[in-house]
C-alpha positions as CSV (number, residue, x, y, z in Angstrom):
1,X,6.5,2.9,-18.8
2,X,4.4,5.4,-16.8
3,X,3.8,4.7,-13.1
4,X,0.5,3.0,-12.3
5,X,-1.4,3.1,-9.1
6,X,-3.2,0.0,-7.6
7,X,-5.4,-1.0,-4.7
8,X,-5.1,-4.4,-3.1
9,X,-7.8,-5.6,-0.7
10,X,-6.5,-7.6,2.3
11,X,-7.4,-8.1,5.9
12,X,-5.1,-6.1,8.3
13,X,-3.8,-9.2,10.0
14,X,-2.6,-10.7,6.7
15,X,-1.2,-7.4,5.6
16,X,0.9,-7.1,8.7
17,X,3.0,-10.1,7.7
18,X,3.6,-8.6,4.3
19,X,4.7,-5.2,5.7
20,X,7.0,-6.9,8.1
21,X,8.5,-9.1,5.4
22,X,8.6,-6.5,2.6
23,X,6.3,-8.4,0.2
24,X,2.7,-8.5,-1.1
25,X,0.3,-11.2,-2.3
26,X,-2.9,-10.6,-4.1
27,X,-6.1,-12.5,-4.7
28,X,-5.2,-15.4,-2.4
29,X,-1.7,-15.7,-3.8
30,X,-2.5,-15.7,-7.5
31,X,0.2,-14.8,-10.0
32,X,-2.0,-13.0,-12.6
33,X,-2.5,-9.7,-10.7
34,X,1.2,-9.5,-9.8
35,X,2.1,-9.7,-13.5
36,X,0.3,-6.4,-14.0
37,X,2.7,-4.5,-11.7
38,X,6.0,-3.0,-12.8
39,X,8.9,-1.7,-10.7
40,X,8.0,1.7,-9.3
41,X,4.2,1.3,-9.4
42,X,2.5,2.3,-6.2
43,X,0.2,0.1,-4.2
44,X,-2.3,1.1,-1.6
45,X,-3.7,-1.6,0.7
46,X,-7.3,-1.5,1.8
47,X,-8.5,-3.6,4.7
48,X,-12.2,-4.2,5.0
49,X,-11.7,-6.3,8.1
50,X,-9.3,-6.6,11.0
51,X,-8.8,-10.3,10.5
52,X,-9.3,-12.8,7.6
53,X,-12.5,-14.7,8.2
54,X,-13.4,-12.4,11.1
55,X,-16.4,-10.1,11.4
56,X,-14.8,-7.0,12.9
57,X,-14.9,-4.3,10.2
58,X,-12.1,-1.9,9.6
59,X,-12.8,-0.2,6.2
60,X,-9.5,1.7,6.1
61,X,-6.5,2.1,3.9
62,X,-3.8,0.4,6.0
63,X,-0.5,0.4,4.1
64,X,1.2,2.0,1.1
65,X,4.3,1.0,-0.9
66,X,6.1,0.8,-4.2
67,X,7.0,-2.3,-6.2
68,X,10.7,-2.6,-5.7
69,X,11.7,-4.9,-8.6
70,X,10.4,-7.0,-11.4
71,X,10.6,-10.4,-9.6
72,X,7.6,-12.6,-9.0
73,X,8.3,-15.6,-6.9
74,X,6.6,-18.3,-4.9
75,X,6.9,-18.9,-1.2
76,X,5.8,-22.0,0.6
77,X,3.5,-21.1,3.5
78,X,2.1,-24.6,3.9
79,X,2.3,-27.9,2.0
80,X,-0.8,-27.1,0.1
81,X,-0.4,-23.3,-0.2
82,X,2.6,-21.8,-2.2
83,X,1.4,-18.3,-3.2
84,X,3.1,-15.9,-5.6
85,X,4.7,-12.7,-4.1
86,X,6.2,-9.4,-5.2
87,X,8.7,-7.3,-3.2
88,X,7.4,-4.0,-1.9
89,X,9.0,-1.0,-0.3
90,X,6.5,0.0,2.3
91,X,6.3,3.5,3.7
92,X,5.4,4.7,7.2
93,X,1.8,5.8,7.1
94,X,-1.4,6.4,9.1
95,X,-4.3,4.1,8.9
96,X,-6.9,6.1,7.0
97,X,-10.7,5.4,7.1
98,X,-12.3,5.3,3.7
99,X,-15.6,6.9,4.7
100,X,-14.4,10.6,4.6
101,X,-12.8,10.1,1.1
102,X,-15.6,8.2,-0.7
103,X,-17.3,11.3,-2.3
104,X,-14.0,12.5,-3.8
105,X,-12.7,9.1,-5.1
106,X,-13.5,8.9,-8.8
107,X,-12.9,5.1,-9.0
108,X,-16.0,4.6,-6.9
109,X,-18.8,5.3,-9.4
110,X,-21.7,4.4,-7.1
111,X,-21.2,6.3,-3.8
112,X,-24.1,4.4,-2.1
113,X,-22.7,1.0,-3.0
114,X,-19.1,2.1,-2.6
115,X,-17.9,-1.3,-1.3
116,X,-18.7,-3.1,-4.6
117,X,-15.5,-2.1,-6.3
118,X,-13.4,-3.7,-3.6
119,X,-14.9,-7.1,-4.3
120,X,-12.4,-7.4,-7.2
121,X,-9.5,-7.5,-4.7
122,X,-7.0,-5.9,-7.0
123,X,-7.6,-3.0,-9.4
124,X,-5.9,0.1,-10.9
125,X,-6.9,3.6,-9.8
126,X,-6.3,7.0,-11.4
127,X,-3.4,9.2,-10.2
128,X,-5.9,11.7,-8.8
129,X,-7.3,9.1,-6.5
130,X,-3.9,7.9,-5.5
131,X,-2.8,11.4,-4.6
132,X,-5.9,11.9,-2.5
133,X,-5.5,8.7,-0.5
134,X,-1.7,8.9,-0.2
135,X,-1.8,12.5,1.1
136,X,-4.2,11.4,3.8
137,X,-2.0,8.4,4.7
138,X,1.5,10.0,4.5
139,X,2.3,13.2,6.3
140,X,5.5,14.9,5.0
141,X,8.2,13.0,3.0
142,X,7.7,9.3,2.6
143,X,10.0,7.2,4.8
144,X,10.5,3.5,4.2
145,X,9.6,1.1,7.0
146,X,12.3,-1.2,8.4
147,X,11.8,-4.9,7.7
148,X,12.4,-7.6,10.2
C-alpha cells in the first residue's frame, strides 16, 4: 500500500501528552479516523490553539510522526472517557507557523478562508504538501524523539 499523509488538528497541550507517550488520538478519541491510517503513514499535527478550550491562538504545525504499527487500542483516561489510540514514532521538529505556507499548500483551496479545512480535525493531504510542511519542520535527517 502506498504511504499516505495526514493532518490531525489538536491543541498543543493535548498533543504534548501524545508526543511524550508515543501515541495519537483523533477527533476526541474516535476510532473511525484511526482506521484510515496504516503502518508507515505520516501524520502532521496542527495546533490552532495553545490549550484545549483556551483562547490563545497558535496556528502552527507542532509535531510530525509515522504510524508505527497496525494496532488500534483503547486507553482509559477517565471513567467516562476511554478514547482510541494509535502508536506513533514522533520526530524532532521545529514548531512551524502556517501563515507563510498557506499560499503554497494545495489542500487549502480558499486562501482567504484557509482555516475552514482544519474544522474537519483529520484529513489526508497530497505528498507535495507533506514535503513542503515537513521540510519546514525537520532540518536534516529525521531523528525520533525519546519517549518517557
